[in-house]
N, C-alpha and C positions, 0 to 999 in steps of 0.2 A: 642528365638528370633534370626532371622538371622542377620548376620553382616551388610548386605545392609540396613536393617531397622534401626539398631543401628546408622549407620552413616548418616542417612537422615538429611538434614539441612534445616531449615525453615528461610526465610529472612523476614517474614511478620512483625516481631516486629519493624523493622526500617521503614516500609512503612508508608507513610503519611495517616492519617485517613480522610475519607470523613465526611463532616459536613452536617447537615440539610441545605437545600437550595431550591431555586426555579429555575427550568430550563425553559427558554423561547425559544421555537423553532420557528424561522422565516422560513416561507415556510411550515407551518403546513399542508397544503393541498397537498403537493407534494409527489412524488413517494418515495423519500428517507425516509421521515418521516414514511410512512406506511410500507415500506419494511424492513427498517433497524433500525431506531431510536426507535420507539415504541416497537417492539419486543425485542430489546436489553434492554430497560428500564424495560419492564415487566419481563424479565428473571432475571435481577438483583434484582428486588423486590421479585420475587418468591423464589430465593435462599438466601434471607436475606443478600445480600451483600451491601445493600443500607442503607444509614443513614435514620433515621426517626425523624421528618417527612420530606417529599419531595413533592413539588408541581411541576406539569408539565403544562406549559401554552403554547398553540398553538397560533401563530400570523399569520394571512393570510388575503387576500382581500375578499375571498368568505364569504358572510353572512351566518352564521349558529350559532346555540346555542351550549353551552357546551354539552348538552345531545345528539345533533345530531352528534357532533364530536366524542363523546365516542362510539356511535353506529357504525360509520364508522370504527373506529380503532378496535373495537371488531371483526368486519367482516374481516378486513385486517389481524388481528392477526391469525385468523383461517387459512388464506391462506399462510402467510409468516413465522409464528413462527416455529422453529424447533421442537416444542412440539405439533404442531397442534392446534386445537381449545382450547381456554383457559378453565380451570376449572371455573365454574360459581362463586363459592365463592371467589376464588383467583382474578378473574376478577373484581368483585364488590369492593374488597378492593383496587385494583390498580386504578380502574376507579374513585374512590372518590378523587384521587389526580389530575385528568385531568380537565383543564379549557380551554376555547377558548376565544380569543379576536380578533374581526374582525377589520381590518384596513389596510390602504395602507402605504407602507414603506415611501413614499414621503410626507405624510401628518402629520403635527405636532399634529393635534387633536387626531390621532390614538395613539400616545405615551402618551397623557394625559389619555386616556381611559385605556391603559396598566398600567400606573402608579396607577390609582385608583384600578384596579384589584389586583395589587401586594401589595398594602397597606391594602387590605381587609383581614387582619389576625392579631391575637394578638401575634403571635410568631415573635419576632424581627429577628430571624435567617432567616426566610423565606422572610422577607423584605430586609435584608441587604446582604445576600449571594446569588448572582445572576449569573447564567451561561447562556449566550446568545449564542444559537447555530444558526449560519447563514447558513441554508440549502437553500440558494438563489443564484442567479447569482452573480459571482464575481464582476460584474460592480456595484452591489448594496451594497457591503460590507461597503465601506467608508460612504455612505449616511446613512445606518442603524446605524452604530457606532456613527456618528455625531448627528443624531436625538436622540439616546439614551442618549448621553452626554448632549444635550440641555434640555432634559426632567428631568435631574437629576437622571437618572437610572444607568449611567455608569461613573465611576470616575477612574482617575489614582490611582494606588495602594497607600494607605496611606492618600488619600484625604477625605475618608468617612469611616464610620464604616463598619465592615464586609469585604467581598471581592466581586469583580466582574471580570468575565473572559469572553472572547469571543472565540468561536470555529468557525473556517472557514474551508470549504470544498475546495478541489482542483476543477478546476485549479486555482492556485494562480498566476495570471498574464498570459500573453501569450508569453512573452519573458523577458529577463533580465531587460530591461528598465521599462516595465509595472509592473514587480514585485517590483522593487525599488520604483516606484511611489505609488503603493498600500501599501507597507510597510510604507512609509512616511505618507500617509493619515491616516492609522489606528493608528499609534503611536502618532498622535496628541491627541488622546482621551484615549489611554491606554498605559501602559508600555509594552515593548516586553515580559516580563515575564507573562503578563496577556493574551497574544495571544497564542492560541493553534491551530496550523495548522494541520489538520488531513490528514494522508495518511493511509487508512484502512489496507494497507499491513503490516504496523508496528504493528498492533494488532493481526496478525495471530500467532498462537502458535509456529510454527516452525521458523518464523522470529524472535520472541522473544528469541527463544532457540539458535540462532546463537552465541550470545555473551557467553552464558553459555557453549555451546559446545566448543568454542574456548578457553575460559580463565579459565575453571574449570577442564580441562582435559590436563594433562601435556604431554601426548603422541603426541598431535597434534601441539602444538606451535612450536617445533623445525623443523617441516616439512612444516610449513605454510609460505613459502617464495620462492624466485626465485631459491634457491639451489635445491629444490625438485619438485616444481610445474611447469608443462610445460605450461598449460593455464587453464583458467576458463571460463565456459559457464553458463550464466544466461538466462533463458527462461521463458516467459509467453505466452502460446499458448491458443487460444480460438477456439472452433469448430464452434461457431455461427458467423453470420455476424453482421452488424450494426443494422439491423432491423429498429425499430422505431426511433433509435438514429441517423439517417442519417444527420439531420440538425446540431446536435452537432458535429458529426464527420467531417463534412465539414469544421468546424472551428478549429478542433483539429488535427485529424490524429493520427497515432500510436505513432509518436515521442513525441508529447505533452501529449497524453492521458496516456501512459504507461511508456515510456523510461525515460522522464524527472523526474518523481517522483518515481514510484514503483521500476523500475530496478536500478536506481542510488542509491536509499536508500538501497536496498539489497547489491549492490556493496560496499557501504560505510561500512556496518556492516561486510561483509565478509573480507574486506581488511584493515580495520583501525588498528591502533596500540592499545595496551592495555591502557584503561583509567586509571587515577591515583586513581579513586574511582568509586563506582556505582552511584554517584550523577548525576542527569540529565545533568547538564552543563558539567561535565567532559566527559561524553559519547558523548554529542553533539559536544564538542570541537574537539574530535578525528575524528568524522565524517566529520566535516568541513575541517580539515587538509587533510584528504584523498581526498575529492572532489577537493580541491585546488591543489592537486598533479597530478590530471588527466591531461594528455597532451591535450591541445586544438588543434584540427586540423586546419591548415591553409585552406583557401578556395580552393586552388589547390590540397589539400590532401583529400578532402571529397570523391571524386570518388573512391579512393583506400582504404578508411577506413570506409566506410558506404555503406549500400545497402538498397534499399526500394522496395516495391512491392504493387500491388493492385490486389485483387482477381477477377477472371473471373467466369463465370457460372460453376457450378459443374455438374458432371455426374448424381447426384441425382435430378437435376432440380432446385437446389438452384440458385437464381439470381446473376448476377455479381454485384459488388459494384455500378457501374454506373446505374444499374436498380433498386436500392433500393429507397424507398420513401425519398423525400427531398434531393436527391443527384443529382448534375448537370450531365447531360449526357456526358460531356467532362471533368469530374473532374480529377484533378491532385493530389488528396489527397492520401497519402500512408495508406494502411491498414496493411502493414508489414514494420517493420523497424529493421535493424541490424547494430550494431556498433562494431568496433574493437578499444578498448581503451588501452592506456598504462599509467601506474602510475609511475611517475618519483620520486621515493623515493628509499631508500636503500633496503627495503624489496622486492619490486616488480619490480625493473628495468628490462625491457626486457620481462616481462611476459604479453602476450596478454589476455585481458578480452573481451570476446565476449558477447554482449547483444543483444537479439532479442525478438520481440513480433509480433504477427500477428493474424488476424482474419481468419475464415474459414480454419483453419488448422485441421489435422486429429483428435485431441482430445484436451480437455481442461485440462491444467496442468501448474503448476509453479514449477520450480526446479532450483537448483544450482549444477553444476557438477565441482568439482575440479579434473582436470586431471593431474596426476603426470608424471614425466619424465620416459621414458622407461628404462628398466634395461640395463646395459652394454652389448654390443654385444659379450658375451662369454657364455659358458655353454648352458642353455636352449634357451636363446635369439639368440645365434649364429645358432642354429639348426632350430628354429621356425620362425625366421625373423619377418615379419609383422603379422604373425598369433599368436604371443604372445602379448596379450593386456596389456597396461599399467594399473597400479592401479588407482582407482578413488574413491572419496567420493562424494556421491550425497545427497543433502538435498532436500527432497520433501516438498514443501510448501503447495501444494494443488493439487488434493484431496489426501486422504489417507496419511496424514502427517507422515513423518518418515525420517530416515537417513540410508543410505546404503553404506557399504564399499565393493568395488569390488576388489577381489584378484584372483590370478590364483591357481588352484588346480588340482590334478591328478584325472582323472576319474577312478573309481574302475575297476579292471580287470587285465588280464595278460599283456595287452599292456600298453605302456606309452603314454597316451593321456592327454594333458593339455587343460583346458578350463577355462574361467572366472566363478567364483562363487560369490555369494553375502552373506555378513553378514549384516542382516537387523534388524533395530529397528523400530517398528511401535508404534505410540502413542496408537492406539486402542488396539493392542494386549498386550502391556505392562501395560497400566493403566486401560483399560476396561471402560473408562469414556468418556463422550462427550467432544469434543473440542469446547470451547465457541466461539461464533461469535466474529469477530474482534471488532465490535462496542461496545460489552459489556465491554470489557477490556478498550477500549479507553474512553468511557463515564465515567467509574468509575475513571480512572486516571485523567480526566479533573476536575471532582468534587473534587477529592482529592488534586488537584493542583500539581500533578507530571507530569512534561513535558518530561520525558525520551522518550516516544513513539511519541512525536510530533516534528514537523520540525521547526527549528529556522530560523530567518530571513536570516542569512548569508548562511545557507544550501540551501534555496530556490534560492538565487541569484547565488550561485556557480553552482547549477545544471543547471540553465538556461544558464549560461556561457559555459557549455559543449555542449549543444545541439543547441544553437543558430547558430553557423557557419554551421552546417549540415542543419538546417531548411532553412537558407538563400540560401545555394547552391541549394537545391532541388527546392525552389520556383522559381528559374530562369530557370529550365530545365523541359520540359514536360516528362512524363513517356514514356519509350520506350517499345517495344515488349518484350525485355529481362527482363523487370521488372514486367511483368504480370505473375500471377500464377493461376492455376486452383484451384477452391475451393476443399478442401479435400486433397491437397498436402501440403508439408512442406515448400513451399515458392518458390520464383523466382530463376532462374539460377544465377542471380547476387549475391544472398546471398551465394550460394555454392562456387562461386569463391572467395568471401571475405575471407573465412576460408582456402580455398585451397591454397591461395597465400603464406601462411606460413606453408604449409604441414599438415594442420588440416582438420577435417571434423566435421560437426554437429553431436552431439549425441542427438538424438530425445528422448523425454520422452516416456516411454512405459506404456500401460494400466496396472493398478494394481487392 
């Protein structure tokens, strides 16, 4: 047996165990349910990661029977499952746990019908252990929770047998004030520890690996600070436009849709201090401390610390954003957003963190690049000058998840030529196994009651506090020609100037 195998460490023994329960999906007729939730639940069942028994109840306005809903989901599973069409025998076993309840969120009678359906079992665990997944508009979160409480289905922890939890999707509010109001509304009916705010990025394998990469490898921690790091770039790029989501994007924009949640969550994991334990609250405490250390730009500083853009028509005939369905022809909404942030603590003082996200960019990729300081201007650096690249570590979050260390090496031959080379770790090459969908891990953790990968109330409010001044400044100014970019390019000229102001340049993700 090789030493690597001998030293493998499993942490599963300390993991909370999932218990038999009923999962109620509000918005059961929606796109999220068909594309993500049901495939994730099916795969968990197929891999026997799920407690038995489990019931899955869909709640939506459209009138249909449980049999009709099962047929719809079977067809959707064939389109959206990473395994393709389900095995007939496996599907029959899974479908036996699926039930449908027709009703309107605003009508008390619908919750009485839901209650009757949930009571229709002899297994007390399925009656008392309830996970309510609110795949609905955020404006309906509080009303749904209140109606569930009135119907006796949702209690604050300790007030009833078993457990009840509520899972909510983003966006959680549209600014800091609305997020605080929504938090206050929901916590009238449940404790904070019963609320599970999903950011699907936290379920991605490489995002989960950030803490392990940082805190289980002694070689990285000494260099993870201002002494060695020159700057950090975090990017989420998308090659597609808004498409059919134009109406949603008109209310959101790139800043709310990606930066406020996905990018700031990755920033917190990359820059936080070591937690005192692997307990969920210890990890989330450190994330909140980090977010509260981010320097909030004053209104007159936004122009020099943030850049935005909106895509124009592309050479391939792709429409401009203002030509997309449900988009205003004079829309001022950003489809590209970039921020330069500073963290005012001992570890990161003076190190810029660049965050950017955009649609209609050259490729779809998410990655974090930690760019180290250049070598002293002696020896090779003195002779090569700017042609000697600085070292960097890149964490590829999607696709082709992995980690790359970029160093300089000599090209073989009689001449002395130096060029960057990569030392690369790939999940697929190393483990030869599939990478689970983010929702699989997140749903399993929610049923287990482990909140590590979910966002706490103070995290949400701190994140909004960072982006609100930028959002407010942008709302007062129309987009300029300098903030427009051609579809298929890497963004507007304004974004290039944002990094160039401190002598840096964007390092764009490369196809893999």
